[in-house]
C-alpha positions as CSV (number, residue, x, y, z in Angstrom):
1,X,-143.1,38.7,-94.3
2,X,-141.9,42.3,-94.2
3,X,-139.6,41.6,-97.2
4,X,-142.5,40.3,-99.3
5,X,-144.6,43.4,-98.5
6,X,-141.7,45.7,-99.4
7,X,-141.3,43.9,-102.7
8,X,-145.0,44.2,-103.5
9,X,-145.0,48.0,-102.7
10,X,-141.8,48.5,-104.8
11,X,-143.3,46.6,-107.8
12,X,-146.6,48.5,-107.6
13,X,-144.7,51.8,-107.5
14,X,-142.6,50.8,-110.5
15,X,-145.7,49.8,-112.4
16,X,-147.4,53.1,-111.6
17,X,-144.4,55.0,-112.7
18,X,-144.2,53.0,-116.0
19,X,-147.9,53.7,-116.7
20,X,-147.6,57.4,-116.0
21,X,-144.4,57.9,-117.9
22,X,-145.1,59.7,-121.2
23,X,-144.4,57.7,-124.4
24,X,-142.5,59.6,-127.1
25,X,-143.2,59.4,-130.8
26,X,-141.8,61.3,-133.7
27,X,-144.7,61.1,-136.2
28,X,-148.3,59.7,-136.1
29,X,-149.6,58.8,-139.6
30,X,-153.4,59.0,-140.0
31,X,-155.5,57.1,-142.5
32,X,-156.6,60.3,-144.2
33,X,-153.0,61.2,-145.0
34,X,-152.4,63.6,-142.2
35,X,-149.1,63.4,-140.3
36,X,-149.0,64.7,-136.8
37,X,-145.6,65.4,-135.2
38,X,-145.4,65.6,-131.5
39,X,-145.1,63.7,-128.2
40,X,-147.6,61.1,-127.0
41,X,-148.6,62.1,-123.4
42,X,-151.5,59.7,-123.0
43,X,-152.2,56.1,-124.1
44,X,-155.7,54.7,-123.6
45,X,-157.3,51.6,-125.0
46,X,-159.1,53.3,-127.8
47,X,-157.1,56.5,-128.3
48,X,-153.8,58.4,-127.7
49,X,-153.2,62.0,-126.6
50,X,-150.6,63.9,-128.5
51,X,-148.9,67.2,-127.5
52,X,-148.1,68.5,-131.0
53,X,-145.1,70.6,-132.1
54,X,-147.6,73.5,-132.4
55,X,-148.0,73.2,-128.6
56,X,-151.5,71.9,-128.8
57,X,-153.0,68.8,-127.1
58,X,-154.9,66.5,-129.5
59,X,-156.8,63.3,-128.9
60,X,-156.6,60.8,-131.8
61,X,-158.6,57.5,-131.9
62,X,-156.7,54.4,-132.7
63,X,-159.2,53.6,-135.6
64,X,-157.8,56.8,-137.3
65,X,-154.1,55.7,-137.1
66,X,-152.3,54.0,-139.9
67,X,-148.9,53.9,-138.1
68,X,-146.8,55.5,-135.4
69,X,-143.1,56.1,-136.0
70,X,-140.9,56.2,-132.9
71,X,-137.8,56.9,-134.9
72,X,-136.6,60.0,-136.7
73,X,-138.5,60.7,-140.0
74,X,-137.2,63.2,-142.6
75,X,-140.1,64.7,-144.4
76,X,-138.3,65.1,-147.7
77,X,-138.2,63.0,-150.9
78,X,-135.4,60.6,-151.7
79,X,-134.1,59.3,-155.0
80,X,-134.4,55.5,-155.3
81,X,-132.2,53.6,-157.8
82,X,-133.4,50.1,-158.5
83,X,-131.2,47.3,-159.7
84,X,-133.1,46.9,-162.9
85,X,-131.9,50.4,-164.0
86,X,-135.2,52.2,-163.1
87,X,-135.2,55.2,-160.7
88,X,-137.8,57.3,-159.1
89,X,-138.3,59.9,-156.4
90,X,-140.6,59.3,-153.4
91,X,-141.1,59.7,-149.7
92,X,-139.8,56.9,-147.5
93,X,-142.4,56.5,-144.7
94,X,-141.6,53.0,-143.3
95,X,-139.4,50.0,-143.6
96,X,-139.0,46.5,-142.3
97,X,-136.6,43.6,-142.7
98,X,-137.8,42.8,-146.3
99,X,-139.5,46.0,-147.8
100,X,-139.5,49.7,-148.0
101,X,-142.8,51.6,-147.9
102,X,-143.1,54.8,-150.1
103,X,-145.5,57.6,-150.8
104,X,-145.6,59.6,-154.0
105,X,-147.5,62.4,-152.2
106,X,-146.5,62.9,-148.6
107,X,-149.9,63.9,-147.3
108,X,-151.9,61.3,-149.2
109,X,-152.5,57.8,-147.8
110,X,-151.7,55.9,-151.0
111,X,-148.5,53.9,-150.5
112,X,-146.5,51.2,-152.3
113,X,-143.7,48.9,-151.3
114,X,-140.5,47.9,-152.9
115,X,-138.5,44.8,-151.8
116,X,-135.1,45.6,-150.3
117,X,-133.4,43.3,-152.6
118,X,-134.6,45.3,-155.6
119,X,-133.1,48.6,-154.4
120,X,-129.5,49.4,-155.4
121,X,-129.3,52.6,-153.3
122,X,-131.2,55.6,-152.0
123,X,-130.0,59.2,-152.0
124,X,-131.4,62.3,-150.4
125,X,-132.5,65.0,-152.8
126,X,-131.2,67.9,-150.6
127,X,-127.8,69.5,-151.2
128,X,-125.0,68.7,-148.7
129,X,-121.6,69.9,-147.6
130,X,-122.5,73.6,-147.5
131,X,-119.5,75.8,-146.8
132,X,-118.8,79.5,-147.1
133,X,-116.0,82.1,-147.4
134,X,-116.9,85.4,-145.8
135,X,-116.1,88.9,-147.1
136,X,-116.7,92.2,-145.5
137,X,-120.2,92.6,-147.0
138,X,-120.7,89.3,-148.8
139,X,-120.4,85.5,-148.4
140,X,-119.3,83.1,-151.1
141,X,-121.2,79.8,-150.7
142,X,-120.6,76.4,-152.3
143,X,-122.2,73.0,-151.8
144,X,-122.4,69.4,-153.1
145,X,-125.3,68.6,-155.4
146,X,-127.8,65.7,-154.8
147,X,-127.7,62.6,-157.0
148,X,-130.5,63.4,-159.4
149,X,-131.0,66.4,-161.7
150,X,-131.6,69.8,-160.2
151,X,-133.3,72.8,-161.9
152,X,-132.0,75.4,-159.4
153,X,-131.0,76.0,-155.8
154,X,-132.7,78.3,-153.3
155,X,-130.4,79.9,-150.8
156,X,-132.1,80.8,-147.5
157,X,-130.6,83.2,-144.9
158,X,-131.3,84.2,-141.3
159,X,-129.7,86.0,-138.5
160,X,-131.0,83.6,-135.9
161,X,-129.9,79.9,-135.7
162,X,-132.5,77.4,-136.8
163,X,-135.4,79.9,-137.4
164,X,-136.4,83.0,-139.3
165,X,-135.1,81.9,-142.7
166,X,-136.0,83.9,-145.8
167,X,-135.1,83.3,-149.4
168,X,-132.0,85.3,-150.2
169,X,-131.5,84.3,-153.8
170,X,-131.5,81.4,-156.3
171,X,-128.6,79.9,-158.3
172,X,-128.4,77.6,-161.3
173,X,-125.0,76.3,-160.2
174,X,-123.4,74.8,-157.2
175,X,-122.2,78.1,-155.8
176,X,-123.5,81.6,-155.1
177,X,-122.4,84.9,-153.6
178,X,-124.8,86.6,-151.2
179,X,-124.1,90.3,-151.2
180,X,-125.2,93.5,-149.4
181,X,-124.6,92.1,-146.0
182,X,-123.5,93.9,-142.8
183,X,-119.8,93.6,-141.8
184,X,-118.8,91.9,-138.6
185,X,-122.2,90.1,-138.4
186,X,-123.2,86.5,-138.0
187,X,-125.5,85.0,-140.7
188,X,-127.0,81.5,-141.0
189,X,-127.5,79.8,-144.4
190,X,-129.4,76.8,-145.8
191,X,-129.6,75.6,-149.4
192,X,-132.5,73.6,-150.9
193,X,-132.6,72.1,-154.4
194,X,-135.6,72.4,-156.8
195,X,-136.2,69.7,-159.4
196,X,-137.9,69.9,-162.8
197,X,-141.3,69.2,-161.1
198,X,-140.9,72.2,-158.9
199,X,-140.3,70.1,-155.8
200,X,-138.1,71.8,-153.2
201,X,-135.9,69.5,-151.2
202,X,-135.2,69.5,-147.6
203,X,-132.4,71.8,-146.3
204,X,-128.7,71.2,-146.5
205,X,-126.6,71.5,-143.3
206,X,-127.0,74.8,-141.6
207,X,-124.0,77.0,-142.0
208,X,-122.9,79.8,-139.7
209,X,-120.7,82.6,-141.2
210,X,-119.3,85.7,-139.5
211,X,-118.7,88.4,-142.1
212,X,-115.3,90.1,-141.9
213,X,-114.7,93.1,-139.7
214,X,-114.1,96.5,-141.2
215,X,-111.3,98.4,-139.6
216,X,-111.6,101.9,-138.2
217,X,-111.4,104.7,-140.7
218,X,-108.5,107.1,-141.1
219,X,-108.4,110.2,-139.1
220,X,-106.8,113.7,-139.2
221,X,-103.8,115.1,-137.3
222,X,-105.2,118.3,-136.0
223,X,-102.1,119.8,-134.3
224,X,-98.4,119.3,-134.2
225,X,-96.3,121.4,-131.8
226,X,-92.6,121.5,-131.5
227,X,-91.5,121.7,-127.8
228,X,-88.9,124.2,-126.6
229,X,-87.1,121.4,-124.8
230,X,-87.1,119.2,-127.8
231,X,-89.6,116.6,-129.1
232,X,-93.1,117.1,-130.4
233,X,-96.6,116.9,-129.1
234,X,-99.3,116.0,-131.6
235,X,-103.1,115.6,-131.4
236,X,-105.7,114.0,-133.7
237,X,-109.4,113.9,-134.1
238,X,-111.5,110.9,-133.0
239,X,-111.5,107.9,-135.4
240,X,-114.8,106.3,-136.3
241,X,-115.5,102.6,-136.8
242,X,-118.3,101.5,-139.3
243,X,-119.2,98.3,-137.5
244,X,-117.7,98.3,-134.1
245,X,-115.9,100.5,-131.5
246,X,-112.5,102.1,-131.6
247,X,-110.5,100.7,-128.7
248,X,-107.4,102.8,-128.9
249,X,-104.5,104.1,-131.0
250,X,-101.1,102.8,-131.8
251,X,-98.0,105.0,-132.4
252,X,-95.3,103.5,-134.6
253,X,-91.8,104.4,-135.6
254,X,-90.8,103.6,-139.2
255,X,-87.1,102.7,-139.6
256,X,-85.6,101.0,-142.7
257,X,-89.0,100.4,-144.1
258,X,-90.2,98.5,-141.0
259,X,-92.9,99.6,-138.5
260,X,-91.9,99.4,-134.8
261,X,-94.6,99.9,-132.2
262,X,-93.8,102.7,-129.7
263,X,-96.9,102.8,-127.6
264,X,-100.7,102.2,-127.4
265,X,-103.0,104.8,-126.0
266,X,-106.7,105.6,-125.5
267,X,-106.0,109.3,-125.6
268,X,-105.9,111.4,-128.7
269,X,-102.6,113.1,-128.1
270,X,-99.0,111.9,-127.7
271,X,-95.6,113.3,-127.1
272,X,-92.4,111.9,-128.6
273,X,-89.0,112.9,-127.2
274,X,-86.3,114.8,-129.0
275,X,-84.6,111.5,-129.9
276,X,-87.4,110.7,-132.3
277,X,-87.7,112.1,-135.8
278,X,-91.2,113.4,-136.3
279,X,-91.2,112.4,-139.9
280,X,-90.8,108.7,-138.8
281,X,-93.9,108.7,-136.7
282,X,-97.2,107.1,-137.8
283,X,-100.5,106.5,-136.0
284,X,-103.3,103.9,-136.5
285,X,-106.6,103.4,-134.8
286,X,-107.7,99.8,-133.8
287,X,-111.0,98.3,-132.8
288,X,-112.1,95.6,-130.3
289,X,-111.0,92.9,-132.7
290,X,-107.6,94.5,-133.1
291,X,-108.2,95.5,-136.7
292,X,-106.2,98.6,-137.6
293,X,-107.0,101.6,-139.8
294,X,-104.7,102.9,-142.5
295,X,-101.6,104.6,-141.2
296,X,-101.6,108.3,-140.6
297,X,-98.3,110.0,-141.0
298,X,-97.3,112.8,-138.5
299,X,-95.7,115.6,-140.4
300,X,-93.4,118.3,-139.2
301,X,-95.5,121.5,-139.9
302,X,-92.3,123.4,-140.7
303,X,-91.0,120.8,-143.2
304,X,-93.7,120.0,-145.8
305,X,-93.7,116.7,-147.8
306,X,-92.8,117.4,-151.5
307,X,-93.5,115.3,-154.6
308,X,-92.0,116.0,-158.0
309,X,-93.8,114.4,-160.9
310,X,-93.9,114.2,-164.7
311,X,-97.2,113.4,-166.3
312,X,-97.8,112.9,-170.0
313,X,-101.2,114.2,-171.0
314,X,-103.8,114.0,-173.7
315,X,-105.8,117.2,-174.4
316,X,-109.4,117.4,-175.8
317,X,-110.7,120.8,-176.9
318,X,-114.2,122.0,-176.1
319,X,-116.5,124.9,-177.2
320,X,-115.1,127.4,-179.7
321,X,-111.6,126.0,-179.4
322,X,-112.9,122.7,-180.8
323,X,-113.8,124.5,-184.0
324,X,-110.2,125.3,-184.6
325,X,-108.2,122.5,-183.0
326,X,-109.3,118.9,-182.5
327,X,-107.0,117.5,-179.9
328,X,-103.5,117.9,-178.4
329,X,-100.9,116.2,-176.3
330,X,-98.1,117.2,-174.0
331,X,-96.7,116.9,-170.5
332,X,-97.2,118.4,-167.1
333,X,-94.4,118.9,-164.5
334,X,-95.7,119.3,-161.0
335,X,-94.3,120.1,-157.6
336,X,-96.8,118.9,-154.9
337,X,-96.5,120.3,-151.4
338,X,-98.5,118.2,-149.0
339,X,-99.6,118.7,-145.4
340,X,-98.0,122.2,-145.2
341,X,-99.6,124.3,-142.4
342,X,-102.8,122.2,-142.5
343,X,-103.1,118.4,-142.6
344,X,-104.3,117.1,-146.0
345,X,-103.8,120.5,-147.7
346,X,-102.3,120.0,-151.2
347,X,-100.5,122.9,-152.9
348,X,-99.0,122.4,-156.3
349,X,-97.4,124.8,-158.8
350,X,-97.3,123.1,-162.2
351,X,-95.9,123.9,-165.7
352,X,-97.4,122.2,-168.8
353,X,-96.6,122.2,-172.4
354,X,-99.3,121.2,-174.9
355,X,-99.2,120.9,-178.7
356,X,-102.5,121.3,-180.6
357,X,-103.3,120.1,-184.1
358,X,-105.3,122.4,-186.4
359,X,-108.6,121.3,-187.9
360,X,-108.3,120.8,-191.7
361,X,-111.6,122.4,-192.5
362,X,-110.5,125.7,-190.9
363,X,-108.1,126.4,-193.7
364,X,-109.2,129.0,-196.3
365,X,-107.7,130.3,-199.4
366,X,-106.8,133.5,-197.6
367,X,-105.4,132.0,-194.4
368,X,-104.6,128.8,-192.5
369,X,-103.6,128.0,-188.9
370,X,-100.9,125.4,-188.7
371,X,-100.7,124.6,-184.9
372,X,-100.9,126.2,-181.5
373,X,-98.9,125.6,-178.3
374,X,-100.3,126.2,-174.8
375,X,-97.9,126.7,-171.9
376,X,-99.9,127.1,-168.7
377,X,-98.2,128.0,-165.5
378,X,-100.8,127.2,-162.8
379,X,-101.0,127.1,-159.0
380,X,-103.3,124.4,-157.6
381,X,-104.9,124.2,-154.2
382,X,-106.7,121.0,-153.1
383,X,-107.7,118.7,-150.2
384,X,-106.7,115.1,-150.0
385,X,-109.2,112.3,-149.1
386,X,-107.9,108.8,-148.3
387,X,-110.4,106.0,-149.1
388,X,-107.4,103.6,-148.7
389,X,-104.2,104.1,-146.8
390,X,-102.1,104.4,-149.9
391,X,-104.6,106.2,-152.2
392,X,-105.2,109.9,-152.1
393,X,-108.1,111.5,-154.0
394,X,-107.5,115.2,-154.4
395,X,-110.1,117.6,-155.8
396,X,-108.5,120.9,-156.6
397,X,-108.9,124.4,-158.2
398,X,-106.2,126.2,-160.1
399,X,-105.4,129.7,-161.3
400,X,-102.5,131.1,-163.3
401,X,-101.4,132.4,-166.7
402,X,-101.5,130.8,-170.1
403,X,-98.8,131.4,-172.7
404,X,-100.5,130.9,-176.1
405,X,-98.3,130.6,-179.2
406,X,-99.9,130.7,-182.7
407,X,-98.3,129.6,-186.0
408,X,-100.4,130.6,-189.0
409,X,-100.2,131.6,-192.7
410,X,-102.1,134.2,-194.6
411,X,-102.1,135.5,-198.2
412,X,-100.7,139.0,-198.4
413,X,-102.8,140.5,-201.2
414,X,-100.7,143.6,-201.9
415,X,-97.5,141.5,-202.1
416,X,-99.3,138.6,-203.8
417,X,-97.6,136.1,-201.6
418,X,-98.1,133.7,-198.7
419,X,-96.8,135.0,-195.4
420,X,-96.0,133.0,-192.3
421,X,-96.7,134.7,-188.9
422,X,-96.0,133.7,-185.3
423,X,-97.8,135.3,-182.3
424,X,-97.3,134.9,-178.6
425,X,-99.9,136.1,-176.1
426,X,-100.4,135.7,-172.4
427,X,-103.9,135.2,-171.0
428,X,-105.2,134.6,-167.5
429,X,-106.4,131.0,-166.9
430,X,-108.3,129.0,-164.3
431,X,-109.3,125.4,-163.9
432,X,-110.7,122.6,-161.7
433,X,-109.9,118.9,-161.6
434,X,-109.4,115.8,-159.6
435,X,-106.1,113.9,-159.1
436,X,-105.5,110.3,-157.9
437,X,-102.2,109.6,-156.2
438,X,-101.2,106.0,-155.3
439,X,-98.1,105.3,-153.2
440,X,-96.3,102.4,-154.7
441,X,-93.5,102.7,-152.1
442,X,-92.4,105.2,-149.5
443,X,-90.7,107.3,-152.2
444,X,-92.5,106.5,-155.5
445,X,-96.1,107.4,-156.4
446,X,-98.3,107.0,-159.5
447,X,-100.6,109.8,-160.6
448,X,-103.9,109.9,-162.6
449,X,-105.5,113.3,-163.3
450,X,-108.6,114.7,-165.0
451,X,-109.0,118.4,-165.4
452,X,-110.8,121.2,-167.2
453,X,-109.1,124.5,-167.9
454,X,-110.0,127.8,-169.5
455,X,-108.0,130.8,-170.7
456,X,-109.6,134.2,-171.2
457,X,-108.8,136.2,-174.3
458,X,-110.1,139.7,-174.9
459,X,-113.2,138.7,-176.8
460,X,-113.8,135.1,-175.9
461,X,-113.1,132.3,-173.4
462,X,-111.5,129.0,-174.7
463,X,-111.5,125.7,-172.8
464,X,-110.1,122.2,-172.9
465,X,-110.0,119.0,-170.9
466,X,-106.9,117.0,-170.0
467,X,-106.3,113.4,-169.0
468,X,-102.8,112.7,-167.6
469,X,-100.9,109.8,-166.1
470,X,-97.5,109.8,-164.7
471,X,-95.2,109.1,-161.7
472,X,-93.6,111.1,-159.0
473,X,-90.8,110.9,-156.4
474,X,-91.2,111.9,-152.8
475,X,-88.8,114.2,-150.9
């Protein structure tokens, strides 16, 4: 008796739980073409109650309902290829054992069916296989196209997973590069195709990409002191990181072309013993991702680094000098003294020899100028910037003396004969320019220079531009 009562109570409780358990549906299709996505929370004889994805409760009468799908429904068009060779694009809204049900317009109730046996295959119109290759401030994207023809692809980007997508750009091909991004930042991407009718497909797979980290920037050695007991103490200014935080500094020893780690420190000073050669010591900054800055060499302030270079040059005259000479060529020999007394200070005495061709229209019956040679002896002072670890950009100013050699002919009227004359004068000179120096190896560098110089004669100032390219050897 008691067992029967217990069974009745258990069955009643199970039935109540079954009645009160919410029924879940993906999509509710109404007869007016509306599609409601949500969860069915109530089921009465004449209506159902839906908690929509917009977080609203809505009552729908059964007389309004065309169908309820309890399975996943993708609200995007598919391409249908029939066995008779015909193909079309439509929305698949239902299917059974024998037919597929389609709509041409998703939110209109007009539908049509196609027998399963007539369909060769169906393919989604959205791109697939989205992948990306990150750069520091860009991402290269590539994807697989849908089966049917595509007019263009829209690339969407967000910094939040699954939401907040905005159109980044469009592409006519199966790849694109999204630029002007932040380094060391996570971005999310989707790609949608657009066909000739202007229909935009559903999204591809969502892709998460972390742009590459930028290492800390190079810094300056601010002080190097030779200790009385031997060894050196050196200090440097604080390094900066464009997209992160500097975690510390590494001190290296360079032997036989290889870098050997001596120590890591969070301080901005270090002491090496007398057993170490100060010229073999280098420092880098590293961030929280262990990315390192370019190397900074520690120089002995009493032994400067020297580079001897030879640089063929092309000379282009300006101003009044251009009326006499068109162009010239020559070579510049330079001794660069780097990091002497002050870090990044560049001092460079240089000697150049230029040969200038005379303009033909300058010649007159009375006189003619054949050529001119310029031999400037200049002293340059500049400051080196390092956008990359091996590339120095050096703006400079110069001052010195210019030896000017003229070769000209004139007609001596009393003697009734042509006379050739040579003249050598020395004029003060000054100039400005910028030099690029790239370290190919520890001892060899390439140079590119652009400069403007003037020499000052008694009654006028004459100027010219030079472009030079050459190579140097470090000592």
